[in-house]
N, C-alpha and C positions, 0 to 999 in steps of 0.2 A: 682629926687627921683626914685629909682628902685621900681617898683610896678608890681606884677603879678596878673592876674585875672583868676579865675576859673569860667567857665560859662557852660551853656547848649548848645545844638546843634544849636538852632535858632540864638543865638548871635554870636557864633564863625563862623557860615556860612554866616553871613550878609555881605553886601558889605562894611561895615565900616572897615573890617579887610582883605579884598581881596588883598590888596597890601603888607600885612605883610609876611615875610619869614616864611616858614614851616621848622622846624627842629625836631630832635629827640634826647633825652638824655636817656642814659641807666641807670637803677637803679638795685639794687639787687632784686627788686620786678617785674622787667620787664621794657620795653621801654615806654617812654612817648613822644608823639608827641605834639608839641606846636607851636604857631605862635609867632613871635617876631618882634619888631620894636623899635629901639633905646634902651631905658632903661626899656622897658615893655615886658611882656610875657603874653600869653593867652592860657590857656588849656581848651579844651572841656572835661568836666569830663566824658562824655560818649565815649570818644575816637574818632578816625577819621575813615573815610570810612563807615563801618557799625556800627551805634551807639549801644553801649551796654545797656541793661536794667539796672535799678538802682541797683539791687542786684549783678550785675557782675562788677560794677565800681571798678577799682583798685586804691582806695583812697591812699593806702600807696605809690604806685609808683608815683602818681600825686604830693603828698606833698614832698616826698623825691627828686623827680626830680627838683622841684622848689628850694628846699634847696641846692641841688648840684649845681644849677646854680647861687647861691648866693642871692636869694631873701629872704628877711625877712618880707616884707610887702606884704600881700596877701588879695585881695578882692574877695569874692565869691558871685556870682550873681545866684539867684535861682528863679525858677518858677515851678509850678506843674500843669500838665494836662491842661484841657480846661474847659470852662464853657458851660455846656449843660443844656438846659431848663428842660429836664427830671430829672436832678439831683438837681435842685434848690428848695428851699422851699419859700413860700411867707409869 
């Protein structure tokens, strides 16, 4: 089953995906760099090299890039910020 994943920076940079090939697909909204192995692809939603802040993520390019590669099944993994004691309530 061909499945694509969209993740954040910590997941895509983990050692779990270090052996995956890095490729780029061009879209009308710009290039999308992704990792691939077998029937799977992994996109870092924040881009590669210098991570983009959330308001600068090129969502259209990411989704169109996966569609252009033939993916119909996509799993998006999300996490937000960190847990700081000064921001928690008891």
